[in-house]
C-alpha positions, 0 to 999 in steps of 0.5 A, a space after each residue: 518542541 514545536 509541533 510542526 517539526 514532528 512529521 519525520 519522527 511521526 513517520 518513524 513510528 510506521 514500524 510500530 503499526 502491525 498488519 493483518 490483526 485479526 489473522 495468526 501470522 507466521 511473520 508479522 508485518 508492519 506498515 513500514 515494511 509493507 509501504 517499502 513494498 508497495 513503493 517498489 511495486 508501484 514503481 514496477 507497475 509504472 515502469 511496465 506501463 511506460 515500457 509495455 503499454 506506452 503510457 507516460 506515468 512518473 514512476 518516481 511520483 508513483 513509488 513515493 505514493 506507495 511509500 505514503 499510502 498508509 501513513 495515515 495508519 500511524 494515526 488510525 491503526 490498520 483497520 481491518 478489511 472486513 470491517 473497513 468495507 463492511 458497508 458504505 457508512 463505515 467505509 465513508 466515515 473511516 475515508 473522512 477519519 483517514 483525511 482527517 489524519 493526513 491533515 494532522 500529519 501535514 500540520 506536523 510540517 513547517 509551512 514551507 515544507 508542507 506544500 511539498 508533501 500535500 500532493 502525496 496526502 490529499 485526495 484531490 491532488 492524486 491523478 485517478 491512474 496513479 491511484 489505480 496503480 498504488 491500489 494495484 500494488 497495495 493489493 499485489 503486496 497483500 497477495 504476496 503476503 498470503 504467498 509468504 504465509 503459505 510457504 511458511 505452512 500457514 493455511 490461515 491466509 488461504 481465503 485472503 488469498 483467493 479474495 485478493 486475487 479476484 480483487 486484482 483481477 477486478 481492478 482492470 489494471 493492465 500493468 498488474 495483470 502483466 505483473 501477475 503473469 510474469 513476476 508473481 510466479 517467482 514469489 512461490 520459489 525458494 531462495 535456491 530457485 530463485 538463483 
């Protein structure tokens, strides 16, 4: 079998990479589930930006950036945040590892398809505002995970929830601020309350 035709099979392995490894989880989460949620939230933030803030964001592209934002973790695993951001040396080293993993994934594609995917995987082809939207969606997804764990009676995520709320605020992303104010409270509701 050719190595250049293994990209899609490798992406299918996202469901095997668990998140939140250092914490007790009432409900485990994998990067496939997380990436779908980030894609949905990225899409929503882009629409909020376009509709409410008169931006001209490509919501479909941003959603796909959300889909692919953690794909490199198929190779690297999910590095826990306290370790990943412990110090600049670790952070820089991990960024280099992620770049190498992205290159490895892209090389699993035939040449004629690789160019179509490069703009989702290479840092230099990402617009700064697109990156901000996806980062905000990633943080919102983590915050939602904390809400869900608390609703399941798991106090393990209490501190993480506070840290993530602060991180969302510090992004200064207007789209995320609108989402937090208008849409995030619904995640606290039960199914009966949502209907």
